[in-house]
C-alpha positions as CSV (number, residue, x, y, z in Angstrom):
1,M,-18.0,23.8,3.7
2,R,-20.4,20.9,4.3
3,L,-20.4,20.1,0.5
4,I,-16.6,19.9,0.4
5,I,-16.5,17.7,3.4
6,F,-19.1,15.4,1.8
7,L,-17.1,15.2,-1.4
8,I,-14.0,14.2,0.6
9,F,-15.9,11.5,2.3
10,L,-17.5,10.3,-0.9
11,L,-14.2,10.1,-2.7
12,F,-11.9,8.9,0.0
13,P,-9.4,7.4,-0.5
14,I,-7.9,8.8,-3.6
15,S,-7.9,5.6,-2.3
16,I,11.0,14.9,-11.8
17,L,11.2,15.1,-15.2
18,L,12.6,12.2,-17.3
19,M,16.0,11.4,-15.9
20,P,18.4,8.6,-16.7
21,W,19.5,5.9,-14.2
22,P,22.1,7.2,-11.8
23,A,25.5,5.7,-12.4
24,Q,25.0,3.1,-9.6
25,G,21.8,2.0,-11.3
26,Q,23.4,1.0,-14.6
27,P,23.1,-2.8,-15.4
28,N,25.9,-4.7,-13.7
29,H,28.5,-6.1,-16.0
30,G,28.2,-9.8,-15.4
31,P,27.2,-11.6,-12.2
32,L,27.1,-9.9,-8.8
33,A,28.0,-11.7,-5.6
34,L,26.7,-10.3,-2.3
35,D,29.2,-11.9,0.1
36,N,29.2,-12.3,3.9
37,V,25.6,-11.2,4.2
38,Q,23.1,-12.7,6.7
39,V,19.8,-13.6,5.2
40,I,16.6,-12.7,7.1
41,D,14.2,-15.7,7.5
42,A,11.1,-14.0,8.8
43,E,9.0,-17.2,8.5
44,H,11.3,-19.0,11.0
45,E,12.2,-15.7,12.9
46,R,15.9,-16.2,12.4
47,V,18.9,-15.0,10.4
48,S,21.3,-17.2,8.6
49,A,25.0,-17.5,9.0
50,P,27.0,-15.4,6.6
51,R,26.1,-16.3,3.0
52,C,27.2,-15.5,-0.5
53,V,24.2,-14.6,-2.8
54,R,25.0,-14.7,-6.5
55,I,22.9,-12.7,-8.9
56,E,22.8,-13.3,-12.7
57,T,20.6,-11.7,-15.3
58,G,18.2,-10.3,-12.7
59,R,17.8,-13.5,-10.8
60,L,19.2,-15.2,-7.7
61,A,21.5,-17.8,-9.2
62,R,22.7,-19.5,-6.0
63,I,23.0,-19.1,-2.3
64,D,26.3,-20.5,-0.9
65,E,28.4,-20.3,2.2
66,A,30.3,-17.0,2.5
67,G,33.5,-16.9,0.4
68,S,32.3,-19.6,-2.0
69,A,34.5,-19.8,-5.1
70,E,31.4,-20.8,-7.2
71,C,29.6,-17.7,-5.9
72,H,32.5,-15.5,-6.7
73,E,33.4,-16.8,-10.1
74,Q,33.7,-14.0,-12.6
75,A,31.5,-11.8,-10.4
76,Q,31.6,-8.3,-9.0
77,V,32.0,-9.2,-5.3
78,L,30.5,-6.9,-2.7
79,D,31.6,-7.7,0.9
80,L,28.6,-7.1,3.2
81,Q,30.1,-8.2,6.5
82,G,27.7,-7.4,9.3
83,R,24.8,-6.6,7.1
84,Y,21.4,-8.2,6.5
85,L,19.6,-9.2,3.3
86,M,15.8,-9.4,2.8
87,P,13.4,-9.3,-0.1
88,G,12.4,-5.9,-1.5
89,L,9.3,-4.4,0.1
90,I,5.8,-4.4,-1.5
91,D,3.4,-1.5,-1.0
92,M,-0.1,-3.0,-1.6
93,H,-1.9,0.4,-1.6
94,A,0.0,3.0,-3.7
95,H,-1.8,5.4,-6.0
96,L,1.4,5.9,-8.0
97,D,0.3,8.5,-10.6
98,L,-2.6,10.3,-8.8
99,G,-2.6,14.1,-9.2
100,P,-4.0,16.7,-6.9
101,M,-7.6,16.6,-5.8
102,E,-9.6,19.3,-7.5
103,I,-13.2,20.5,-7.1
104,L,-14.8,21.9,-10.3
105,Q,-18.1,23.4,-11.3
106,E,-19.5,22.5,-14.7
107,D,-23.0,23.2,-15.9
108,G,-24.1,24.0,-12.4
109,Q,-22.7,20.7,-11.0
110,V,-19.9,20.3,-8.5
111,L,-17.5,17.7,-9.8
112,G,-14.3,16.2,-8.4
113,Q,-11.2,15.1,-10.3
114,A,-7.8,13.7,-9.5
115,L,-6.2,13.2,-12.9
116,P,-3.2,10.9,-13.5
117,D,0.1,12.6,-13.9
118,D,3.2,10.9,-15.4
119,E,5.6,13.3,-13.8
120,I,4.1,12.6,-10.3
121,A,4.3,8.8,-11.1
122,E,8.0,9.0,-11.9
123,H,8.7,11.2,-8.8
124,N,6.9,8.7,-6.6
125,A,8.5,5.7,-8.3
126,R,12.0,6.9,-7.7
127,R,11.4,7.5,-4.0
128,L,9.7,4.2,-3.5
129,V,12.8,2.4,-4.8
130,A,15.0,4.7,-2.7
131,F,13.3,3.3,0.4
132,G,13.5,-0.3,-0.7
133,V,10.0,-0.7,-2.3
134,T,10.4,-2.8,-5.4
135,T,6.8,-3.7,-6.1
136,V,3.5,-1.9,-5.7
137,R,-0.2,-2.5,-6.3
138,N,-2.2,0.5,-7.4
139,P,-5.7,-0.2,-6.1
140,G,-7.5,2.3,-8.3
141,G,-6.3,4.4,-11.2
142,D,-6.1,5.0,-14.9
143,L,-5.0,1.9,-16.9
144,E,-3.6,3.9,-19.8
145,S,-1.4,5.9,-17.4
146,A,-0.3,2.6,-15.9
147,A,0.5,1.2,-19.3
148,R,2.7,4.2,-20.1
149,Y,4.6,3.7,-16.8
150,K,5.2,0.0,-17.5
151,A,6.4,0.8,-21.0
152,R,8.9,3.4,-19.8
153,R,10.1,1.2,-17.0
154,A,10.6,-1.8,-19.4
155,A,12.6,0.5,-21.8
156,G,14.9,1.7,-18.9
157,E,13.6,5.3,-19.1
158,L,12.8,5.5,-15.4
159,V,13.6,3.9,-12.1
160,G,10.7,2.4,-10.3
161,P,9.0,-0.6,-8.8
162,E,7.1,-3.3,-10.7
163,L,3.5,-2.2,-10.9
164,F,0.2,-4.2,-10.6
165,N,-3.1,-2.3,-11.2
166,A,-6.7,-2.1,-10.6
167,G,-8.6,0.1,-13.0
168,L,-10.8,3.0,-12.1
169,I,-12.6,2.4,-8.9
170,I,-16.2,1.1,-9.5
171,N,-18.6,3.2,-7.4
172,N,-22.0,4.8,-7.8
173,A,-20.4,8.2,-8.4
174,K,-17.8,9.4,-10.9
175,L,-14.5,11.0,-10.0
176,R,-12.4,11.9,-13.1
177,G,-9.1,10.0,-13.0
178,L,-10.0,7.7,-10.2
179,A,-13.6,6.4,-10.1
180,V,-16.3,5.4,-12.6
181,A,-20.0,5.4,-11.9
182,A,-22.4,2.4,-12.1
183,E,-26.1,2.4,-11.6
184,T,-27.1,-1.2,-11.9
185,P,-25.5,-4.7,-11.6
186,D,-25.3,-4.9,-15.4
187,D,-23.3,-1.7,-15.4
188,V,-20.9,-3.2,-12.9
189,R,-20.5,-6.4,-15.0
190,R,-19.8,-4.3,-18.1
191,L,-17.2,-2.1,-16.3
192,V,-15.4,-5.2,-14.9
193,A,-15.2,-6.7,-18.4
194,E,-13.9,-3.5,-19.9
195,Q,-11.2,-3.2,-17.2
196,V,-10.1,-6.8,-17.7
197,A,-9.8,-6.1,-21.4
198,G,-7.8,-2.9,-20.6
199,G,-5.2,-4.9,-18.6
200,A,-6.5,-4.7,-15.0
201,D,-4.8,-7.1,-12.6
202,W,-7.4,-6.4,-9.8
203,I,-10.9,-5.0,-9.7
204,K,-11.6,-2.4,-7.1
205,F,-15.1,-1.7,-5.7
206,Y,-16.2,1.2,-3.5
207,T,-18.6,2.2,-0.7
208,G,-21.5,3.4,-2.9
209,L,-22.4,0.1,-4.4
210,S,-25.4,-1.8,-3.2
211,P,-25.0,-5.5,-2.1
212,E,-26.5,-6.6,-5.4
213,M,-24.0,-4.5,-7.4
214,L,-21.1,-5.7,-5.3
215,Q,-22.1,-9.3,-5.7
216,A,-22.4,-8.9,-9.5
217,G,-18.9,-7.3,-9.6
218,I,-17.3,-10.0,-7.5
219,D,-18.8,-12.7,-9.7
220,E,-17.8,-11.0,-12.9
221,A,-14.3,-10.4,-11.7
222,R,-14.0,-14.1,-10.7
223,A,-15.4,-15.2,-14.1
224,H,-12.5,-13.3,-15.7
225,G,-9.9,-14.7,-13.4
226,R,-9.3,-11.5,-11.5
227,P,-9.3,-10.9,-7.7
228,S,-11.6,-8.2,-6.3
229,V,-10.9,-5.8,-3.5
230,A,-13.2,-3.2,-1.9
231,H,-13.3,-0.3,0.4
232,L,-16.6,-0.9,2.3
233,E,-18.6,1.0,4.9
234,D,-22.4,0.3,4.7
235,I,-21.9,-3.3,3.6
236,A,-20.3,-5.2,6.6
237,W,-17.0,-6.9,5.9
238,T,-18.5,-10.1,7.2
239,D,-21.2,-10.0,4.5
240,A,-18.8,-9.0,1.7
241,L,-16.4,-11.8,2.5
242,A,-19.3,-14.3,2.4
243,M,-20.1,-13.0,-1.1
244,G,-16.6,-14.1,-2.2
245,L,-14.7,-10.8,-2.0
246,D,-11.0,-11.4,-2.2
247,G,-9.6,-8.4,-0.4
248,I,-10.5,-5.5,1.8
249,V,-8.6,-2.2,2.3
250,H,-8.4,0.2,5.2
251,L,-9.0,-0.5,8.9
252,M,-12.2,1.6,8.9
253,P,-15.1,-0.9,8.9
254,L,-17.7,1.9,9.6
255,S,-20.7,-0.4,9.0
256,P,-23.8,0.1,11.2
257,D,-24.2,-3.6,11.1
258,L,-21.0,-4.2,13.1
259,R,-22.5,-3.1,16.4
260,T,-25.3,-3.7,18.8
261,T,-28.6,-1.9,18.3
262,E,-27.7,0.4,21.3
263,Q,-24.3,1.2,19.8
264,R,-25.7,1.9,16.4
265,D,-28.4,4.2,17.8
266,A,-25.8,6.1,19.9
267,W,-23.6,6.5,16.9
268,Q,-26.2,7.6,14.5
269,A,-27.8,10.0,16.9
270,T,-24.8,12.3,16.8
271,S,-22.9,11.2,13.6
272,R,-21.8,14.0,11.3
273,G,-20.7,11.6,8.6
274,A,-17.8,12.6,6.3
275,T,-14.3,12.0,7.8
276,Y,-15.7,12.6,11.3
277,S,-16.7,8.9,11.0
278,F,-13.0,8.0,11.3
279,F,-13.3,8.5,15.0
280,E,-17.0,8.7,15.8
281,W,-17.6,5.1,14.6
282,W,-14.8,3.8,16.8
283,E,-16.2,5.5,19.9
284,H,-19.2,3.2,19.7
285,F,-17.4,-0.1,18.8
286,D,-16.1,-2.7,21.2
287,V,-12.9,-4.1,19.9
288,D,-13.3,-7.2,22.1
289,G,-17.0,-7.5,21.8
290,P,-19.1,-10.0,19.7
291,H,-19.0,-8.0,16.5
292,A,-15.2,-7.8,16.7
293,E,-15.2,-11.6,17.2
294,Q,-17.3,-12.0,14.1
295,L,-14.8,-10.0,12.1
296,I,-11.9,-12.1,13.4
297,A,-13.8,-15.3,12.6
298,A,-14.5,-14.0,9.1
299,F,-10.8,-13.2,8.5
300,E,-9.9,-16.7,9.7
301,Q,-12.5,-18.4,7.5
302,H,-12.1,-16.4,4.3
303,R,-8.5,-15.3,4.6
304,P,-8.9,-12.0,2.7
305,V,-6.0,-10.0,1.4
306,F,-6.0,-7.0,3.7
307,D,-3.9,-3.8,4.0
308,A,-4.8,-1.7,7.1
309,T,-3.3,1.6,5.9
310,V,-3.3,2.8,9.5
311,M,-0.8,5.5,8.7
312,V,-3.1,7.6,6.6
313,F,-5.6,7.7,9.4
314,H,-3.0,8.4,12.1
315,A,-1.7,11.2,10.0
316,A,-5.2,12.7,10.0
317,F,-5.6,12.3,13.7
318,V,-2.4,14.3,14.5
319,Q,-2.4,16.8,11.6
320,D,-3.1,19.6,14.0
321,S,0.6,19.5,14.9
322,D,3.7,19.9,12.7
323,D,4.5,16.2,12.9
324,T,6.7,13.5,11.3
325,Y,4.2,13.0,8.4
326,K,4.4,16.6,7.4
327,E,8.2,16.6,7.6
328,D,8.3,13.4,5.4
329,S,5.9,15.1,2.9
330,R,8.0,18.2,2.7
331,R,11.1,16.1,1.9
332,Y,9.6,13.5,-0.4
333,A,6.1,14.3,-1.7
334,H,5.7,15.9,-5.1
335,P,5.4,19.7,-4.8
336,R,2.0,19.8,-6.5
337,L,0.6,17.2,-4.1
338,L,2.2,18.9,-1.1
339,A,0.6,22.3,-2.2
340,N,-2.8,20.6,-2.6
341,W,-2.6,19.2,1.0
342,N,-1.4,22.5,2.5
343,E,-4.1,24.5,0.6
344,W,-7.2,22.5,1.5
345,F,-7.2,18.8,0.8
346,T,-6.9,16.9,4.1
347,F,-9.0,14.4,5.9
348,G,-9.1,16.7,8.9
349,L,-10.8,19.5,7.0
350,G,-13.3,21.2,9.2
351,W,-12.2,19.4,12.4
352,E,-11.9,21.4,15.6
353,A,-9.5,20.9,18.5
354,E,-12.0,18.7,20.2
355,D,-12.3,16.5,17.2
356,F,-8.5,15.8,17.1
357,E,-8.6,15.0,20.8
358,R,-11.5,12.5,20.2
359,A,-9.6,11.0,17.2
360,R,-6.5,10.4,19.3
361,A,-8.6,8.9,22.1
362,V,-9.9,6.1,19.9
363,W,-6.4,5.3,18.5
364,P,-5.8,2.5,21.0
365,K,-8.9,0.8,19.7
366,V,-7.6,1.0,16.1
367,Q,-4.3,-0.4,17.3
368,R,-6.0,-3.3,19.2
369,M,-8.1,-4.3,16.2
370,A,-5.0,-4.1,13.9
371,A,-3.1,-6.5,16.2
372,R,-6.1,-8.8,16.4
373,L,-6.4,-9.0,12.6
374,H,-2.7,-9.5,12.1
375,A,-2.8,-12.4,14.5
376,T,-5.3,-14.3,12.2
377,D,-4.4,-16.5,9.3
378,A,-5.7,-13.9,6.8
379,R,-3.4,-12.7,4.0
380,M,-2.2,-9.6,5.8
381,T,-0.1,-7.2,3.7
382,I,1.3,-3.7,4.1
383,G,-0.3,-0.7,2.3
384,T,0.1,3.1,2.7
385,D,-2.6,4.8,0.6
386,M,0.1,6.8,-1.1
387,G,-1.4,9.7,-3.0
388,N,-3.5,10.8,0.0
389,P,-2.6,13.7,2.3
390,W,0.6,13.4,4.2
391,V,1.5,10.0,2.8
392,A,5.0,10.5,1.4
393,P,6.3,7.9,-1.1
394,G,8.6,5.2,0.2
395,I,9.2,6.3,3.7
396,S,5.5,5.7,4.5
397,V,5.9,2.0,4.1
398,H,8.3,2.0,7.0
399,R,6.0,4.4,9.0
400,E,3.1,1.9,8.5
401,M,5.1,-1.0,9.8
402,E,6.3,1.0,12.8
403,L,2.7,2.0,13.7
404,L,1.6,-1.7,13.5
405,A,4.6,-2.7,15.6
406,D,3.6,-0.1,18.2
407,A,0.1,-1.8,18.1
408,G,1.8,-5.1,19.1
409,V,2.2,-6.8,15.7
410,P,5.5,-8.8,15.9
411,A,8.3,-7.8,13.5
412,P,8.4,-11.2,11.7
413,R,4.7,-11.0,10.8
414,L,5.2,-7.4,9.5
415,L,8.2,-8.5,7.4
416,L,6.1,-11.4,5.9
417,A,3.2,-9.0,5.3
418,A,5.6,-6.6,3.4
419,T,7.2,-9.4,1.3
420,S,6.0,-13.0,0.8
421,N,2.4,-12.4,1.8
422,A,2.0,-9.6,-0.6
423,A,3.8,-11.5,-3.4
424,D,1.5,-14.4,-2.9
425,A,-1.5,-12.1,-3.0
426,L,-0.3,-10.6,-6.3
427,G,0.2,-14.1,-7.8
428,I,3.9,-13.7,-8.1
429,G,4.9,-15.6,-4.9
430,E,7.0,-18.1,-7.0
431,Q,9.0,-15.3,-8.5
432,T,9.6,-12.7,-5.8
433,G,9.0,-11.9,-2.2
434,R,11.5,-14.5,-1.0
435,I,15.2,-15.1,-1.1
436,A,15.7,-18.4,-2.9
437,S,17.5,-19.6,-6.1
438,G,15.7,-18.7,-9.2
439,Y,13.8,-15.8,-7.6
440,Q,13.8,-12.2,-9.0
441,A,16.7,-10.2,-7.6
442,D,14.6,-7.4,-5.8
443,L,16.5,-7.1,-2.6
444,L,17.1,-4.8,0.4
445,V,20.5,-4.7,2.2
446,L,20.2,-3.4,5.7
447,D,22.7,-2.2,8.3
448,A,20.7,-3.7,11.2
449,N,18.5,-6.7,11.9
450,P,14.8,-5.9,11.3
451,L,13.7,-8.9,13.3
452,L,14.9,-7.2,16.4
453,D,13.3,-3.8,15.6
454,I,11.1,-3.2,12.6
455,S,12.4,0.4,12.4
456,N,15.7,-1.1,11.2
457,T,14.1,-1.5,7.7
458,K,15.0,2.2,7.3
459,Q,18.7,1.4,7.8
460,I,19.2,0.8,4.1
461,H,22.7,0.2,2.9
462,A,21.8,-0.8,-0.7
463,V,18.9,-1.8,-2.9
464,V,19.0,-4.4,-5.7
465,L,16.2,-3.7,-8.3
466,D,15.8,-6.3,-11.1
467,G,19.4,-7.4,-10.4
468,Q,20.8,-3.9,-10.6
469,L,22.7,-2.6,-7.6
470,L,21.8,0.8,-6.1
471,T,24.2,2.0,-3.5
472,T,23.9,4.9,-1.0
473,E,24.8,7.6,-3.5
474,A,22.3,6.4,-6.0
475,L,19.5,6.1,-3.4
476,N,20.1,9.6,-2.2
477,Q,19.8,10.8,-5.8
478,L,16.5,8.9,-6.1
479,K,15.3,10.7,-3.0
480,G,16.2,14.0,-4.4
481,E,18.8,14.6,-1.7
C-alpha cells in the first residue's frame, strides 16, 4: 500500500466513437446575426445595451445596435432577447487524452503508465464544448496524440475545443504516456529541444527536478521561444519565479522553504508524504504570515500564469461522501476513467476518516490563499486538471469557478481568468477571449448574467464554436444526454 501511495504522489497530477457533428453543429449557411443580446464586459464589470453581433466565416464581423439592418443583411437572425453573450471558456489544465492510471511490473520493477487514448480525447472534447469550453491547454501529454486530435478537428471529424499542448512532463522519473525522465541539465535541454521540434506550445517541468535542472529547462525553453510551466514542491515558487519560470500550476506549494524553521520542523516531524501532504502542509502554513507575503510579492513582481485547480483537491477532501463531483463523473466522465477511479486510483487512497476531517479543516486556508493570489496582478487563469479523479470534463470548469467564488474571488475576475487572461497567456489574445470585431467566433450564450452570480455560467442557451451555432439539442447530444 505504501508503494502505491508513493507512486501516486510521484506521478500527481496526471497532471464515443467517431461521430459526425450533430445537425445544429453543421456550418451555418452564410452569416449569423445574434440579435438583442447583451454583451458581458467583465473588465469594466458591466453589460451592454442589447446588441446585434454578426458572425461571418468564423469571425465576429461587426457589433451593432440591436435590430441593425447591416447586421441582419442576408444573415440567419437569432433573437436572443434577455440573454447574455460572453467569450467561450478556456480550461488551462486539461489532460484531454489521458487514459486510466495503471501500475505494472516488468523485470522486477514497478512501473506506472497512463497512455493516451483517442476515444477518451473525443469523449472529453465533446463534453467540454457542451459546457462552453472552446479552448484548452493540455499541460502534459503525448504530442503525437495531440497532433491526431488537431488533424481530426481540422477535418471536421470531431467536435472539440482548440488545443494547445505541452509535451511529456519532464521529471526525474518516467511515466509512460505522461512523463519522461531526465538525470542531468543536459538531458533536460535535449528533451526541451525535442519537444519544441515535435510541436510543443509549452514546456512542463515537474517536482523531481533539481534547481540546476529546472534552470536549464527554463533557459532552453526560452531560447526556443516557448513558455515554461511547472508543478513544484521542494523548489519554492519564489525561487522558481526568480529563475524566469513563466507559469505555475496547482495551489499546493508544499515547499519546506515556505515556512519558518519551527513550522518546518513541526511538519516534517509527522509528515507521511504522498497525498497526505495536501492537508498536512497547510496545517503548518500561515496564509497571512511572512512567507505568504513573499508569495504574494513574487506573484506581483513576476506575474506568472497560474491555474489553482482547487477543484481537484476539494474533490479529494470530500471523496469520503457521495458528492457532486462523483455525480458529475458518473454523468460525464469516460467509463474507463470512472472505473479506474472507483477501483483504486484516487488521491484519498489510504486516508482514514480522521484524514478527511483534517483535510476539510485546512480548506479555509486554501480558500484564503486563492483569494489573495487572485487579487494580485499575476496572470490568473482557470484550470481543472481534467483527467484526474472526479474531474468530469466541461462541468468542472464551472465547479472550479464556483469554488473560487466561494473563496471570495469576484465574478468579474473569474470571467477574465477564464477568457481574456487565458487567451493572452496562450499568445492568442488578439484572436480570441474577447468580443470584438475580427475576433474568433467562440462564444457562450447564457440565460442569466454571470457578473451577478458566477454559477450562471452553467445557464447555457447556446455555444458558438468556430462560428458554428450549437443550440440546446446539440449540446445535450454532446453531453451524451
